C-alpha positions as CSV (number, residue, x, y, z in Angstrom):
1,M,-32.9,-70.2,21.3
2,T,-30.2,-72.4,22.7
3,R,-29.2,-72.6,26.4
4,P,-25.7,-73.9,27.0
5,S,-24.4,-74.5,30.5
6,L,-23.1,-71.7,32.6
7,G,-19.5,-70.9,31.7
8,S,-19.3,-73.2,28.7
9,T,-19.2,-70.3,26.2
10,M,-16.6,-68.2,28.0
11,R,-13.6,-67.1,26.0
12,L,-10.2,-66.1,27.3
13,V,-8.7,-63.0,25.7
14,R,-5.4,-61.2,26.4
15,P,-5.9,-57.5,25.6
16,A,-2.7,-56.3,27.2
17,P,0.5,-57.6,28.8
18,N,-0.3,-59.0,32.2
19,V,-4.0,-58.7,31.6
20,V,-6.3,-61.7,31.1
21,G,-10.0,-61.1,30.1
22,F,-12.8,-63.6,30.7
23,Y,-15.4,-62.8,28.1
24,D,-18.9,-64.3,27.7
25,G,-22.0,-63.6,25.8
26,R,-23.0,-61.6,22.7
27,L,-23.9,-64.9,21.0
28,D,-26.8,-64.6,18.6
29,G,-29.9,-66.6,19.8
30,V,-28.2,-67.8,23.0
31,R,-29.4,-67.3,26.6
32,I,-27.8,-69.2,29.5
33,W,-30.3,-68.8,32.4
34,S,-33.9,-68.7,31.1
35,E,-36.2,-67.5,28.4
36,E,-37.9,-65.2,31.0
37,P,-36.5,-61.8,31.8
38,N,-33.6,-62.0,34.3
39,W,-30.6,-60.0,35.2
40,L,-28.0,-62.6,34.0
41,D,-29.2,-62.8,30.4
42,D,-30.6,-59.4,29.9
43,G,-28.2,-57.3,31.9
44,A,-25.0,-59.1,31.1
45,Y,-24.9,-62.1,28.8
46,T,-26.9,-60.8,25.9
47,L,-24.9,-57.6,25.9
48,G,-21.5,-59.3,26.4
49,I,-19.5,-59.1,29.6
50,C,-15.8,-59.4,30.4
51,T,-14.1,-59.5,33.7
52,Y,-10.4,-59.2,34.1
53,A,-7.4,-60.4,36.0
54,I,-4.0,-58.6,36.3
55,V,-1.3,-61.2,36.7
56,D,2.4,-60.9,37.5
57,G,4.2,-64.0,38.6
58,S,2.4,-65.8,41.4
59,Q,0.1,-62.8,42.1
60,A,-3.3,-61.9,40.6
61,L,-5.8,-59.2,41.1
62,V,-9.3,-60.1,39.8
63,Y,-11.5,-57.2,38.8
64,D,-15.1,-58.4,39.3
65,T,-16.1,-62.0,39.9
66,H,-18.3,-62.6,36.9
67,I,-22.0,-63.6,36.4
68,S,-22.2,-67.0,38.1
69,L,-20.3,-69.4,40.3
70,P,-19.3,-71.6,37.4
71,H,-17.8,-68.6,35.6
72,A,-15.9,-67.6,38.8
73,R,-14.6,-71.1,39.2
74,L,-13.3,-71.0,35.7
75,V,-11.6,-67.7,36.4
76,R,-9.9,-69.1,39.5
77,R,-8.9,-72.4,37.9
78,T,-7.4,-70.6,35.0
79,L,-5.3,-68.4,37.3
80,E,-4.2,-71.4,39.3
81,E,-3.1,-73.2,36.1
82,M,-1.0,-70.1,35.4
83,D,0.8,-70.8,38.8
84,V,-0.9,-68.0,40.6
85,T,-0.9,-68.7,44.4
86,S,-2.1,-65.3,45.7
87,I,-5.4,-63.8,44.5
88,R,-7.1,-60.6,45.5
89,V,-10.4,-59.3,44.2
90,V,-11.6,-55.8,43.4
91,L,-15.4,-55.1,43.0
92,S,-16.2,-52.4,40.4
93,H,-19.6,-51.7,41.9
94,W,-22.5,-53.5,43.6
95,H,-24.6,-54.8,40.7
96,D,-25.4,-58.5,40.4
97,D,-23.4,-59.3,37.2
98,H,-20.2,-58.1,38.9
99,I,-20.4,-59.8,42.3
100,A,-22.2,-63.1,41.5
101,G,-19.0,-65.1,41.8
102,N,-17.8,-63.7,45.1
103,E,-18.4,-67.0,47.0
104,V,-15.6,-68.7,44.9
105,F,-13.2,-66.1,46.3
106,H,-14.4,-66.2,49.9
107,D,-11.0,-67.1,51.2
108,C,-9.3,-64.1,49.4
109,E,-9.1,-60.4,50.1
110,I,-12.2,-58.9,48.5
111,I,-11.7,-55.1,48.1
112,A,-14.5,-52.5,47.6
113,N,-15.1,-48.9,48.3
114,R,-17.2,-48.0,51.3
115,L,-20.3,-47.2,49.2
116,T,-20.2,-50.6,47.4
117,A,-19.9,-52.4,50.7
118,S,-22.9,-50.4,52.1
119,A,-25.0,-51.0,48.9
120,L,-24.3,-54.8,49.1
121,E,-25.3,-54.8,52.8
122,R,-28.6,-52.9,52.1
123,G,-29.4,-55.0,49.1
124,R,-28.5,-58.4,50.5
125,A,-32.0,-59.8,50.7
126,E,-32.9,-58.7,47.2
127,I,-29.6,-60.0,45.8
128,E,-29.9,-63.4,47.5
129,G,-33.5,-63.7,46.4
130,G,-33.0,-62.5,42.8
131,N,-33.5,-64.2,39.5
132,P,-31.0,-65.9,39.5
133,P,-30.2,-65.8,43.2
134,I,-26.8,-65.0,44.5
135,R,-26.8,-67.0,47.7
136,P,-24.9,-66.6,49.9
137,L,-23.8,-63.2,49.1
138,V,-20.1,-62.9,50.1
139,L,-19.3,-59.3,51.2
140,P,-16.0,-57.4,50.7
141,N,-13.6,-57.7,53.6
142,R,-11.3,-54.8,52.8
143,I,-12.8,-51.3,52.5
144,F,-11.3,-48.1,51.1
145,D,-12.4,-44.5,50.5
146,N,-11.7,-42.5,47.4
147,N,-8.4,-44.1,46.2
148,L,-6.2,-47.1,47.0
149,H,-2.8,-47.9,45.6
150,L,-1.8,-51.5,45.2
151,T,0.9,-53.6,43.5
152,V,0.4,-56.9,41.7
153,G,3.8,-58.4,41.7
154,A,5.8,-55.5,40.3
155,I,2.8,-53.8,38.6
156,P,1.4,-50.6,40.3
157,V,-2.3,-50.3,40.3
158,E,-4.6,-47.4,41.4
159,L,-8.2,-47.9,42.4
160,R,-10.2,-44.7,42.0
161,Q,-13.7,-44.1,43.2
162,V,-16.2,-42.5,40.7
163,E,-19.9,-41.8,40.4
164,I,-20.6,-42.9,36.9
165,H,-23.4,-45.5,36.1
166,S,-23.8,-46.1,39.8
167,H,-23.0,-44.1,42.9
168,D,-20.3,-46.5,44.0
169,G,-18.1,-47.1,41.0
170,T,-14.4,-48.2,41.3
171,V,-12.2,-48.0,38.3
172,L,-8.8,-49.5,38.1
173,L,-5.9,-47.6,36.5
174,M,-2.6,-49.3,35.4
175,P,-0.5,-46.1,35.1
176,D,2.6,-47.7,33.6
177,A,0.5,-49.4,30.9
178,G,-1.7,-46.4,30.2
179,L,-4.7,-48.7,30.7
180,L,-8.0,-48.1,32.4
181,L,-10.3,-51.0,33.5
182,A,-13.6,-49.1,33.5
183,G,-16.2,-51.5,34.9
184,D,-19.6,-50.2,33.8
185,T,-18.6,-46.5,33.8
186,L,-18.0,-46.8,30.1
187,E,-19.9,-49.2,27.8
188,D,-20.2,-50.1,24.1
189,S,-22.8,-49.4,22.7
190,I,-24.2,-47.1,25.4
191,T,-24.2,-46.6,29.1
192,Y,-26.8,-48.5,31.1
193,V,-28.7,-45.9,33.2
194,S,-29.3,-47.3,36.6
195,E,-29.5,-44.1,38.7
196,P,-31.2,-41.6,36.3
197,E,-31.6,-38.9,39.0
198,R,-27.8,-38.7,39.2
199,L,-26.9,-38.3,35.6
200,A,-25.7,-34.7,36.0
201,E,-23.2,-35.9,38.6
202,H,-22.2,-38.7,36.3
203,L,-21.2,-36.1,33.7
204,I,-19.1,-34.3,36.3
205,D,-17.1,-37.5,37.0
206,L,-16.9,-38.4,33.3
207,E,-15.2,-35.0,32.8
208,R,-12.8,-35.7,35.7
209,M,-12.0,-39.1,34.2
210,A,-11.3,-37.4,30.8
211,G,-8.5,-35.5,32.6
212,W,-6.6,-38.6,33.7
213,R,-3.6,-40.0,31.8
214,F,-4.2,-43.3,30.0
215,D,-4.4,-44.4,26.4
216,R,-6.7,-47.5,26.3
217,I,-9.9,-48.6,28.0
218,L,-11.2,-52.0,28.9
219,P,-14.9,-51.9,29.8
220,N,-16.8,-54.8,31.3
221,H,-19.5,-54.6,28.6
222,G,-18.4,-54.2,25.0
223,S,-17.3,-56.0,21.8
224,C,-15.2,-59.2,22.4
225,E,-13.2,-58.4,19.2
226,T,-12.4,-54.8,20.3
227,I,-11.5,-55.9,23.8
228,A,-9.3,-58.7,22.6
229,A,-7.5,-56.3,20.2
230,G,-6.5,-54.1,23.1
231,G,-9.6,-52.2,24.1
232,Y,-11.1,-48.8,23.3
233,D,-9.4,-45.5,22.8
234,R,-10.3,-42.3,24.8
235,S,-13.1,-41.4,22.4
236,L,-15.3,-43.8,24.4
237,I,-15.5,-41.2,27.1
238,A,-16.7,-38.5,24.7
239,A,-19.3,-40.8,23.2
240,T,-20.6,-41.6,26.7
241,Q,-20.8,-37.9,27.6
242,A,-22.6,-37.1,24.4
243,Y,-25.1,-39.9,25.0
244,V,-25.8,-38.8,28.5
245,R,-26.3,-35.2,27.5
246,K,-28.7,-36.2,24.8
247,L,-30.6,-38.3,27.2
248,L,-31.0,-35.4,29.6
249,A,-32.2,-33.2,26.6
250,C,-35.1,-35.7,26.0
251,R,-36.9,-34.0,28.9
252,Q,-37.2,-30.8,26.9
253,E,-37.2,-32.4,23.4
254,P,-39.9,-35.1,23.3
255,D,-39.1,-35.9,19.6
256,K,-35.7,-37.1,20.7
257,A,-37.3,-39.4,23.3
258,K,-39.1,-41.2,20.5
259,Q,-36.1,-42.1,18.5
260,D,-34.7,-45.6,18.3
261,L,-31.0,-46.1,19.3
262,R,-29.7,-46.2,15.7
263,T,-31.2,-42.8,15.1
264,F,-30.5,-41.3,18.5
265,G,-26.9,-42.4,18.5
266,A,-26.1,-41.8,14.8
267,D,-23.3,-39.3,15.5
268,M,-21.7,-41.6,18.0
269,F,-21.8,-44.6,15.6
270,A,-20.5,-42.5,12.8
271,S,-17.5,-41.5,14.9
272,T,-16.6,-45.2,15.3
273,A,-16.0,-44.6,19.1
274,V,-18.7,-47.2,19.7
275,E,-20.5,-49.7,17.5
276,Y,-24.3,-50.2,17.0
277,F,-25.3,-53.5,18.6
278,A,-29.0,-54.2,18.3
279,P,-29.7,-55.6,21.8
280,Y,-28.9,-52.2,23.2
281,E,-32.1,-50.9,21.6
282,A,-33.9,-52.3,24.7
283,V,-31.4,-50.7,27.0
284,H,-31.9,-47.3,25.2
285,R,-35.6,-47.6,25.6
286,Q,-35.3,-48.3,29.3
287,N,-32.8,-45.4,29.6
288,V,-35.2,-42.9,28.0
289,E,-38.1,-44.1,30.2
290,A,-36.0,-43.9,33.3
291,V,-34.7,-40.4,32.6
292,L,-38.2,-39.1,31.8
293,A,-39.7,-40.7,34.9
294,A,-37.0,-39.1,37.0
295,K,-37.8,-35.6,35.8
296,G,-38.0,-33.1,38.6
């Protein structure tokens, strides 16, 4: 197991016009924080993580601040080398691997929905004392409810609040490009269940999302090759819905709960909407245990 320095394995991808992706992780046998369990390696790097910036002229909108300060500094430096002079940040939700670089953007507008701001306030002590710590935690300084329309240069952007994966999700729609930046609401191979008692509500918002107009999806966790090639198609939504429904069925069908991910998700993988990636076996086991524990 090798341990390179933070940010040294990050790759730049350009999945769409005016969109830059900052991808790290999914490298076999590589961890970047420690051999011991920790959120940075196990929740992000091992699975692969990409944050994004929308750039038009001198303006940029950064969607999540990555998994460490060195990563965030690389994001900011890259944008400044592209002659960006005005940077705003949008937080997709409150989890550590999406807000760890906030301090690097402390002098910028940091936008979040009200639920994300509240979750960060409540969780500050745990976040700042975590493994690794995010200290000091820089909080958002612009709050919105439900929806927010922005422009980046001449590019219109819509922020939409959803309850998928976490209670406080914000996804970013680029309507002219037919592109959805999905945060953790959609994930390849499978969704990471963080709020198992709310999965039925997550299904409702997945159905709502399925009614929106867009063609391609850029999730924060997924295959670097797929993201670099332009992202995922809309079948990623149906695959996520199918997985969540099957997870909920584990409560009545104990045999399903015993299946490994390759077996459990065989139909999804056969559809090619998502790819089997072995590190998600541990995520699947945690998901099943969480859903069963939340029963009733």
